[in-house]
Structures are given as C-alpha cells and as structure tokens.
C-alpha positions as CSV (number, residue, x, y, z in Angstrom):
1,M,-7.7,19.0,-35.2
2,K,-10.1,21.8,-34.6
3,N,-8.5,24.3,-37.1
4,G,-6.4,22.6,-39.8
5,K,-3.8,20.1,-38.7
6,P,-3.9,17.6,-35.8
7,V,-2.0,18.6,-32.7
8,I,0.1,16.1,-30.9
9,L,1.5,16.4,-27.4
10,I,4.9,14.8,-27.0
11,V,5.6,13.8,-23.3
12,E,9.4,12.9,-22.9
13,D,11.9,13.8,-20.0
14,N,15.0,13.2,-22.3
15,T,15.6,16.5,-24.2
16,I,17.3,14.8,-27.2
17,I,14.6,12.1,-27.7
18,R,11.9,14.8,-27.2
19,M,13.5,17.1,-29.9
20,S,13.6,14.2,-32.2
21,A,9.9,13.2,-31.6
22,V,8.9,16.8,-32.3
23,D,10.9,16.8,-35.6
24,L,9.1,13.5,-36.6
25,V,5.7,14.9,-35.8
26,L,6.4,18.2,-37.5
27,S,7.9,16.3,-40.7
28,A,4.7,14.1,-40.8
29,G,2.5,17.4,-41.0
30,Y,1.2,17.8,-37.5
31,E,1.5,20.4,-35.3
32,A,3.7,19.5,-32.2
33,L,3.4,20.5,-28.4
34,E,6.0,19.4,-25.9
35,A,6.0,18.5,-22.1
36,G,9.0,17.2,-20.1
37,D,6.8,15.1,-17.7
38,A,3.2,14.0,-16.8
39,D,2.5,17.1,-14.7
40,E,3.5,19.5,-17.4
41,A,1.5,17.4,-19.8
42,I,-1.7,17.7,-17.8
43,R,-1.0,21.5,-17.7
44,V,-0.8,21.7,-21.3
45,L,-3.8,19.6,-21.8
46,E,-5.8,21.9,-19.3
47,G,-5.0,24.9,-21.2
48,R,-5.8,23.8,-24.7
49,E,-8.7,22.0,-26.5
50,D,-7.2,21.4,-29.8
51,I,-5.0,18.4,-28.9
52,D,-5.7,15.3,-30.7
53,L,-2.9,12.8,-29.6
54,V,-0.7,12.3,-26.8
55,F,2.7,10.4,-27.6
56,T,4.3,9.7,-24.1
57,D,7.4,8.0,-22.8
58,V,6.7,5.4,-20.0
59,Q,9.3,6.3,-17.5
60,M,9.5,10.0,-16.4
61,P,10.4,11.8,-13.2
62,G,7.3,13.4,-11.3
63,T,4.2,12.2,-10.0
64,M,3.3,9.7,-12.6
65,D,5.0,7.6,-15.3
66,G,3.5,7.4,-19.0
67,I,1.2,4.5,-17.9
68,K,-0.6,6.1,-15.3
69,L,-0.6,9.2,-17.5
70,S,-2.4,7.5,-20.3
71,H,-5.1,6.3,-17.8
72,Y,-5.6,9.6,-16.3
73,I,-6.0,11.2,-19.9
74,R,-8.3,8.4,-21.1
75,D,-10.5,9.1,-17.8
76,R,-10.5,13.0,-18.1
77,W,-10.2,13.6,-21.8
78,P,-11.7,10.3,-23.4
79,P,-11.3,11.4,-27.1
80,L,-7.7,11.8,-27.2
81,K,-5.6,9.1,-28.8
82,L,-2.6,7.6,-27.1
83,I,0.6,6.3,-28.0
84,V,3.1,5.1,-25.5
85,A,6.7,4.3,-25.8
86,S,9.5,2.9,-23.5
87,G,13.3,1.7,-24.0
88,A,13.4,0.1,-20.8
89,A,9.9,-1.5,-19.9
90,I,8.1,-3.8,-22.1
91,V,4.5,-3.0,-21.8
92,E,1.3,-5.1,-22.7
93,E,-1.0,-3.2,-24.3
94,S,-3.6,-4.7,-21.8
95,M,-2.0,-2.5,-19.3
96,L,-2.8,0.6,-21.1
97,P,-6.2,2.2,-21.8
98,V,-8.4,0.5,-24.6
99,G,-7.4,1.6,-27.9
100,S,-3.7,2.9,-26.8
101,R,-0.6,1.6,-28.9
102,F,2.7,0.7,-27.3
103,F,6.0,0.7,-29.1
104,S,9.4,-0.2,-27.8
105,K,12.5,2.1,-28.3
106,P,14.2,2.7,-30.4
107,Y,11.0,2.9,-32.7
108,N,11.0,3.2,-36.5
109,D,9.7,6.7,-37.3
110,L,7.5,5.4,-40.3
111,T,6.0,2.8,-37.8
112,I,5.2,5.7,-35.5
113,T,3.8,8.2,-38.1
114,E,1.6,5.3,-39.5
115,A,0.1,4.6,-36.2
116,M,-0.5,8.2,-35.5
117,A,-2.0,8.5,-39.1
118,R,-4.4,5.5,-38.3
119,L,-5.4,6.7,-34.8
120,L,-6.0,10.2,-36.1
121,A,-8.3,8.7,-39.0
122,S,-10.5,6.9,-36.6
123,D,-13.4,8.7,-34.7
124,D,-13.1,5.9,-32.0
125,P,-10.4,6.5,-29.6
126,K,-11.0,3.2,-28.3
127,A,-10.8,1.6,-31.7
128,L,-7.5,-0.2,-33.1
129,S,-7.8,0.0,-36.8
130,L,-4.6,-2.2,-37.7
C-alpha cells in the first residue's frame, strides 16, 4: 500500500476462480494483480514493490505449489501478508509460514475479505490478529 489502496496478488491457475477472486478483491476496495502459477507470481513480485498481500491456491501447475510459494515469499519478501486456499488439500496452518491464513474452498467471500482486512491492518506479517 505504497500509494493509496492495498495491492493484492491473486495466484490461481483456474481462470474462472481467479476472475472471481479478482472481483472479490476489487469489490473490497483493493487493487488486484493476477498470476496463473507460482513462476508468474514470482515474476510479478520481482517487478513491483507495492504488493501487500498474496492470495494463492495450493494446487497449481509449474515448479511449486502454493505452500512452497508461500514459504518462498516469506523468505524473500518477509513483509508480505499471505492467504492460502485449497479445494482439495486440507492444510494445517503449521505447514505454512508463520502468520499465514488457510481457507478451504469453496470459501466465504466475506470471510476472505475480513481476513485480508485484518492482515493488512497489522504491521507484523507474522501476527495473527484474530
């Protein structure tokens, strides 16, 4: 949130779900960026310094899944907030970087936007203010 509204990167290989997540982020008043897999997400992150939160799916094609991506992001860009979602895998939050949130799909839109707002309001990316 360098200039104005928070910027959220959505990482989802399913185009319909990604479009729906973009709509959700926009309707919550945030700026939305998109990536179809982890490799594309990393390229976007390398090219921008204004991303505040990454909202990623777990199961994706490419070199890494959403869990590996979330750890990579935490190591390389520690301030970024992380939300991970999956329709197939049940992920224990202990498998994710500290401070990440996990949601099963189908998720409730309000639950996701509230989690985004809570994470974005915290200065500590590792703090779970629930």
